N, CA, C and O atoms as a GROMACS GRO file, in nm:
protein
  336
    1UNK      N    1  -0.697   2.220   1.307
    1UNK     CA    2  -0.561   2.242   1.264
    1UNK      C    3  -0.500   2.115   1.204
    1UNK      O    4  -0.417   2.122   1.114
    2UNK      N    5  -0.543   2.001   1.255
    2UNK     CA    6  -0.495   1.875   1.200
    2UNK      C    7  -0.534   1.861   1.053
    2UNK      O    8  -0.458   1.807   0.973
    3UNK      N    9  -0.654   1.911   1.018
    3UNK     CA   10  -0.699   1.904   0.880
    3UNK      C   11  -0.608   1.986   0.789
    3UNK      O   12  -0.579   1.945   0.677
    4UNK      N   13  -0.562   2.100   0.837
    4UNK     CA   14  -0.470   2.184   0.761
    4UNK      C   15  -0.339   2.110   0.736
    4UNK      O   16  -0.288   2.109   0.624
    5UNK      N   17  -0.285   2.048   0.841
    5UNK     CA   18  -0.161   1.974   0.828
    5UNK      C   19  -0.178   1.856   0.731
    5UNK      O   20  -0.091   1.831   0.648
    6UNK      N   21  -0.289   1.784   0.743
    6UNK     CA   22  -0.315   1.672   0.652
    6UNK      C   23  -0.322   1.720   0.507
    6UNK      O   24  -0.271   1.654   0.417
    7UNK      N   25  -0.386   1.834   0.484
    7UNK     CA   26  -0.398   1.888   0.350
    7UNK      C   27  -0.260   1.921   0.292
    7UNK      O   28  -0.232   1.890   0.176
    8UNK      N   29  -0.175   1.983   0.371
    8UNK     CA   30  -0.042   2.020   0.325
    8UNK      C   31   0.041   1.896   0.294
    8UNK      O   32   0.103   1.886   0.188
    9UNK      N   33   0.044   1.801   0.387
    9UNK     CA   34   0.128   1.682   0.370
    9UNK      C   35   0.076   1.596   0.256
    9UNK      O   36   0.156   1.541   0.179
   10UNK      N   37  -0.056   1.582   0.242
   10UNK     CA   38  -0.110   1.497   0.135
   10UNK      C   39  -0.083   1.556  -0.003
   10UNK      O   40  -0.088   1.484  -0.102
   11UNK      N   41  -0.055   1.686  -0.009
   11UNK     CA   42  -0.019   1.744  -0.138
   11UNK      C   43   0.127   1.713  -0.174
   11UNK      O   44   0.167   1.727  -0.290
   12UNK      N   45   0.206   1.671  -0.075
   12UNK     CA   46   0.346   1.636  -0.098
   12UNK      C   47   0.366   1.486  -0.120
   12UNK      O   48   0.437   1.445  -0.211
   13UNK      N   49   0.301   1.405  -0.036
   13UNK     CA   50   0.316   1.259  -0.047
   13UNK      C   51   0.180   1.193  -0.028
   13UNK      O   52   0.086   1.255   0.024
   14UNK      N   53   0.168   1.068  -0.071
   14UNK     CA   54   0.044   0.993  -0.061
   14UNK      C   55   0.012   0.959   0.084
   14UNK      O   56   0.102   0.941   0.166
   15UNK      N   57  -0.116   0.951   0.115
   15UNK     CA   58  -0.161   0.928   0.253
   15UNK      C   59  -0.109   0.800   0.316
   15UNK      O   60  -0.094   0.793   0.438
   16UNK      N   61  -0.081   0.699   0.235
   16UNK     CA   62  -0.037   0.571   0.292
   16UNK      C   63   0.107   0.575   0.343
   16UNK      O   64   0.153   0.479   0.404
   17UNK      N   65   0.179   0.685   0.317
   17UNK     CA   66   0.320   0.695   0.357
   17UNK      C   67   0.342   0.778   0.483
   17UNK      O   68   0.456   0.803   0.522
   18UNK      N   69   0.234   0.823   0.546
   18UNK     CA   70   0.251   0.901   0.669
   18UNK      C   71   0.134   0.880   0.764
   18UNK      O   72   0.026   0.836   0.725
   19UNK      N   73   0.159   0.915   0.891
   19UNK     CA   74   0.056   0.916   0.996
   19UNK      C   75   0.076   1.044   1.076
   19UNK      O   76   0.188   1.091   1.094
   20UNK      N   77  -0.034   1.098   1.124
   20UNK     CA   78  -0.025   1.218   1.208
   20UNK      C   79  -0.083   1.185   1.345
   20UNK      O   80  -0.198   1.141   1.356
   21UNK      N   81  -0.003   1.207   1.447
   21UNK     CA   82  -0.046   1.186   1.585
   21UNK      C   83  -0.063   1.325   1.647
   21UNK      O   84   0.026   1.410   1.637
   22UNK      N   85  -0.176   1.348   1.711
   22UNK     CA   86  -0.206   1.479   1.770
   22UNK      C   87  -0.220   1.465   1.921
   22UNK      O   88  -0.297   1.382   1.970
   23UNK      N   89  -0.146   1.546   1.995
   23UNK     CA   90  -0.154   1.550   2.140
   23UNK      C   91  -0.192   1.692   2.182
   23UNK      O   92  -0.121   1.787   2.150
   24UNK      N   93  -0.305   1.705   2.252
   24UNK     CA   94  -0.353   1.836   2.295
   24UNK      C   95  -0.334   1.847   2.446
   24UNK      O   96  -0.376   1.760   2.522
   25UNK      N   97  -0.269   1.957   2.488
   25UNK     CA   98  -0.247   1.984   2.629
   25UNK      C   99  -0.287   2.129   2.655
   25UNK      O  100  -0.206   2.220   2.641
   26UNK      N  101  -0.411   2.148   2.692
   26UNK     CA  102  -0.462   2.283   2.713
   26UNK      C  103  -0.467   2.360   2.582
   26UNK      O  104  -0.537   2.320   2.488
   27UNK      N  105  -0.392   2.470   2.576
   27UNK     CA  106  -0.387   2.551   2.455
   27UNK      C  107  -0.270   2.514   2.364
   27UNK      O  108  -0.245   2.583   2.265
   28UNK      N  109  -0.200   2.408   2.396
   28UNK     CA  110  -0.086   2.366   2.315
   28UNK      C  111  -0.119   2.238   2.239
   28UNK      O  112  -0.176   2.143   2.295
   29UNK      N  113  -0.083   2.236   2.112
   29UNK     CA  114  -0.105   2.120   2.028
   29UNK      C  115   0.029   2.071   1.977
   29UNK      O  116   0.109   2.149   1.925
   30UNK      N  117   0.054   1.942   1.993
   30UNK     CA  118   0.179   1.881   1.946
   30UNK      C  119   0.144   1.777   1.839
   30UNK      O  120   0.070   1.682   1.865
   31UNK      N  121   0.197   1.797   1.721
   31UNK     CA  122   0.179   1.702   1.612
   31UNK      C  123   0.306   1.622   1.593
   31UNK      O  124   0.416   1.678   1.587
   32UNK      N  125   0.292   1.491   1.583
   32UNK     CA  126   0.404   1.405   1.550
   32UNK      C  127   0.371   1.346   1.413
   32UNK      O  128   0.277   1.269   1.398
   33UNK      N  129   0.450   1.384   1.315
   33UNK     CA  130   0.431   1.340   1.178
   33UNK      C  131   0.525   1.223   1.153
   33UNK      O  132   0.647   1.240   1.146
   34UNK      N  133   0.467   1.104   1.139
   34UNK     CA  134   0.545   0.983   1.116
   34UNK      C  135   0.544   0.954   0.966
   34UNK      O  136   0.438   0.928   0.908
   35UNK      N  137   0.663   0.958   0.906
   35UNK     CA  138   0.676   0.946   0.761
   35UNK      C  139   0.765   0.828   0.727
   35UNK      O  140   0.864   0.802   0.796
   36UNK      N  141   0.730   0.755   0.619
   36UNK     CA  142   0.816   0.648   0.571
   36UNK      C  143   0.954   0.704   0.540
   36UNK      O  144   0.967   0.818   0.494
   37UNK      N  145   1.055   0.624   0.564
   37UNK     CA  146   1.194   0.667   0.550
   37UNK      C  147   1.223   0.728   0.413
   37UNK      O  148   1.295   0.828   0.404
   38UNK      N  149   1.169   0.670   0.308
   38UNK     CA  150   1.201   0.717   0.173
   38UNK      C  151   1.140   0.854   0.140
   38UNK      O  152   1.180   0.916   0.041
   39UNK      N  153   1.045   0.901   0.221
   39UNK     CA  154   0.979   1.029   0.192
   39UNK      C  155   1.012   1.139   0.292
   39UNK      O  156   0.963   1.251   0.278
   40UNK      N  157   1.094   1.110   0.392
   40UNK     CA  158   1.129   1.212   0.491
   40UNK      C  159   1.196   1.332   0.425
   40UNK      O  160   1.171   1.446   0.462
   41UNK      N  161   1.281   1.306   0.327
   41UNK     CA  162   1.350   1.415   0.258
   41UNK      C  163   1.255   1.511   0.190
   41UNK      O  164   1.283   1.631   0.183
   42UNK      N  165   1.144   1.460   0.139
   42UNK     CA  166   1.046   1.546   0.074
   42UNK      C  167   0.978   1.638   0.175
   42UNK      O  168   0.945   1.753   0.143
   43UNK      N  169   0.956   1.590   0.295
   43UNK     CA  170   0.891   1.669   0.399
   43UNK      C  171   0.988   1.773   0.456
   43UNK      O  172   0.950   1.888   0.479
   44UNK      N  173   1.112   1.732   0.480
   44UNK     CA  174   1.209   1.824   0.539
   44UNK      C  175   1.255   1.927   0.435
   44UNK      O  176   1.266   2.045   0.466
   45UNK      N  177   1.281   1.882   0.315
   45UNK     CA  178   1.324   1.974   0.210
   45UNK      C  179   1.470   2.011   0.221
   45UNK      O  180   1.537   1.981   0.320
   46UNK      N  181   1.520   2.077   0.118
   46UNK     CA  182   1.661   2.116   0.114
   46UNK      C  183   1.688   2.221   0.221
   46UNK      O  184   1.629   2.329   0.221
   47UNK      N  185   1.778   2.188   0.311
   47UNK     CA  186   1.811   2.280   0.420
   47UNK      C  187   1.700   2.298   0.521
   47UNK      O  188   1.704   2.391   0.602
   48UNK      N  189   1.599   2.210   0.517
   48UNK     CA  190   1.487   2.219   0.611
   48UNK      C  191   1.384   2.324   0.573
   48UNK      O  192   1.299   2.359   0.655
   49UNK      N  193   1.391   2.375   0.451
   49UNK     CA  194   1.301   2.483   0.411
   49UNK      C  195   1.154   2.441   0.407
   49UNK      O  196   1.067   2.519   0.447
   50UNK      N  197   1.126   2.320   0.361
   50UNK     CA  198   0.986   2.276   0.351
   50UNK      C  199   0.923   2.263   0.488
   50UNK      O  200   0.813   2.313   0.511
   51UNK      N  201   0.991   2.195   0.580
   51UNK     CA  202   0.934   2.175   0.714
   51UNK      C  203   0.922   2.308   0.788
   51UNK      O  204   0.829   2.327   0.865
   52UNK      N  205   1.014   2.400   0.765
   52UNK     CA  206   1.004   2.533   0.827
   52UNK      C  207   0.880   2.606   0.776
   52UNK      O  208   0.810   2.672   0.852
   53UNK      N  209   0.855   2.594   0.647
   53UNK     CA  210   0.737   2.658   0.588
   53UNK      C  211   0.609   2.599   0.645
   53UNK      O  212   0.514   2.671   0.675
   54UNK      N  213   0.606   2.466   0.658
   54UNK     CA  214   0.488   2.400   0.716
   54UNK      C  215   0.466   2.447   0.858
   54UNK      O  216   0.354   2.476   0.898
   55UNK      N  217   0.574   2.455   0.936
   55UNK     CA  218   0.563   2.503   1.074
   55UNK      C  219   0.513   2.647   1.079
   55UNK      O  220   0.433   2.682   1.166
   56UNK      N  221   0.560   2.730   0.987
   56UNK     CA  222   0.516   2.870   0.985
   56UNK      C  223   0.367   2.880   0.955
   56UNK      O  224   0.297   2.960   1.017
   57UNK      N  225   0.318   2.801   0.861
   57UNK     CA  226   0.175   2.801   0.830
   57UNK      C  227   0.094   2.758   0.952
   57UNK      O  228  -0.008   2.820   0.984
   58UNK      N  229   0.139   2.652   1.019
   58UNK     CA  230   0.069   2.605   1.139
   58UNK      C  231   0.074   2.712   1.249
   58UNK      O  232  -0.024   2.731   1.322
   59UNK      N  233   0.187   2.779   1.262
   59UNK     CA  234   0.202   2.883   1.364
   59UNK      C  235   0.105   2.999   1.340
   59UNK      O  236   0.048   3.053   1.434
   60UNK      N  237   0.088   3.037   1.214
   60UNK     CA  238  -0.006   3.145   1.180
   60UNK      C  239  -0.147   3.106   1.223
   60UNK      O  240  -0.218   3.186   1.285
   61UNK      N  241  -0.188   2.983   1.190
   61UNK     CA  242  -0.321   2.935   1.229
   61UNK      C  243  -0.334   2.931   1.381
   61UNK      O  244  -0.438   2.967   1.436
   62UNK      N  245  -0.228   2.887   1.449
   62UNK     CA  246  -0.230   2.877   1.595
   62UNK      C  247  -0.244   3.016   1.659
   62UNK      O  248  -0.317   3.031   1.757
   63UNK      N  249  -0.176   3.115   1.606
   63UNK     CA  250  -0.186   3.251   1.660
   63UNK      C  251  -0.328   3.302   1.645
   63UNK      O  252  -0.381   3.366   1.736
   64UNK      N  253  -0.390   3.275   1.531
   64UNK     CA  254  -0.528   3.318   1.510
   64UNK      C  255  -0.624   3.253   1.608
   64UNK      O  256  -0.728   3.311   1.643
   65UNK      N  257  -0.590   3.131   1.654
   65UNK     CA  258  -0.675   3.057   1.747
   65UNK      C  259  -0.626   3.070   1.892
   65UNK      O  260  -0.678   3.002   1.980
   66UNK      N  261  -0.526   3.155   1.917
   66UNK     CA  262  -0.467   3.172   2.050
   66UNK      C  263  -0.419   3.040   2.109
   66UNK      O  264  -0.450   3.008   2.223
   67UNK      N  265  -0.344   2.965   2.030
   67UNK     CA  266  -0.290   2.836   2.074
   67UNK      C  267  -0.142   2.830   2.041
   67UNK      O  268  -0.090   2.914   1.968
   68UNK      N  269  -0.077   2.730   2.096
   68UNK     CA  270   0.061   2.702   2.063
   68UNK      C  271   0.065   2.573   1.982
   68UNK      O  272  -0.017   2.484   2.002
   69UNK      N  273   0.161   2.564   1.892
   69UNK     CA  274   0.169   2.445   1.808
   69UNK      C  275   0.315   2.403   1.791
   69UNK      O  276   0.404   2.487   1.782
   70UNK      N  277   0.336   2.271   1.787
   70UNK     CA  278   0.469   2.215   1.768
   70UNK      C  279   0.457   2.099   1.671
   70UNK      O  280   0.368   2.016   1.684
   71UNK      N  281   0.548   2.094   1.574
   71UNK     CA  282   0.548   1.985   1.476
   71UNK      C  283   0.681   1.912   1.482
   71UNK      O  284   0.787   1.973   1.469
   72UNK      N  285   0.674   1.781   1.501
   72UNK     CA  286   0.792   1.696   1.503
   72UNK      C  287   0.779   1.595   1.390
   72UNK      O  288   0.674   1.533   1.374
   73UNK      N  289   0.885   1.579   1.312
   73UNK     CA  290   0.886   1.484   1.201
   73UNK      C  291   0.977   1.369   1.240
   73UNK      O  292   1.094   1.389   1.270
   74UNK      N  293   0.921   1.247   1.239
   74UNK     CA  294   0.999   1.128   1.274
   74UNK      C  295   0.979   1.021   1.167
   74UNK      O  296   0.885   1.025   1.088
   75UNK      N  297   1.071   0.926   1.168
   75UNK     CA  298   1.061   0.814   1.075
   75UNK      C  299   0.955   0.716   1.124
   75UNK      O  300   0.952   0.679   1.241
   76UNK      N  301   0.870   0.676   1.033
   76UNK     CA  302   0.763   0.581   1.066
   76UNK      C  303   0.823   0.442   1.083
   76UNK      O  304   0.900   0.395   0.998
   77UNK      N  305   0.788   0.377   1.192
   77UNK     CA  306   0.840   0.243   1.217
   77UNK      C  307   0.766   0.143   1.130
   77UNK      O  308   0.645   0.150   1.114
   78UNK      N  309   0.842   0.049   1.075
   78UNK     CA  310   0.781  -0.055   0.994
   78UNK      C  311   0.710  -0.155   1.084
   78UNK      O  312   0.758  -0.188   1.193
   79UNK      N  313   0.595  -0.201   1.037
   79UNK     CA  314   0.522  -0.301   1.114
   79UNK      C  315   0.590  -0.435   1.094
   79UNK      O  316   0.617  -0.478   0.982
   80UNK      N  317   0.618  -0.500   1.207
   80UNK     CA  318   0.689  -0.628   1.200
   80UNK      C  319   0.589  -0.742   1.186
   80UNK      O  320   0.483  -0.742   1.249
   81UNK      N  321   0.624  -0.836   1.102
   81UNK     CA  322   0.539  -0.953   1.079
   81UNK      C  323   0.564  -1.054   1.189
   81UNK      O  324   0.675  -1.105   1.202
   82UNK      N  325   0.462  -1.084   1.268
   82UNK     CA  326   0.477  -1.177   1.381
   82UNK      C  327   0.416  -1.314   1.352
   82UNK      O  328   0.382  -1.388   1.445
   83UNK      N  329   0.401  -1.348   1.225
   83UNK     CA  330   0.339  -1.475   1.188
   83UNK      C  331   0.442  -1.581   1.153
   83UNK      O  332   0.415  -1.670   1.072
   84UNK      N  333   0.561  -1.572   1.213
   84UNK     CA  334   0.665  -1.670   1.182
   84UNK      C  335   0.644  -1.799   1.253
   84UNK      O  336   0.722  -1.892   1.238
   0.00000   0.00000   0.00000
């Protein structure tokens, strides 16, 4: 299922602007999509339509596999330079 999510997101933004964290708990899968601040709007979409569509696609796949799925979109934290 992670491959499906990666395919969808990579068609919207370049791979270097997001990270996907996957947490599996039995039959439930939780994805945390960490996106650079400037691209969050592209993932969420106008009125949240894009992210709702992505969630619906994931939900369809999850139903076919008898699993539960949750997608959370958060802002990716910038890596701090500690070489001062």
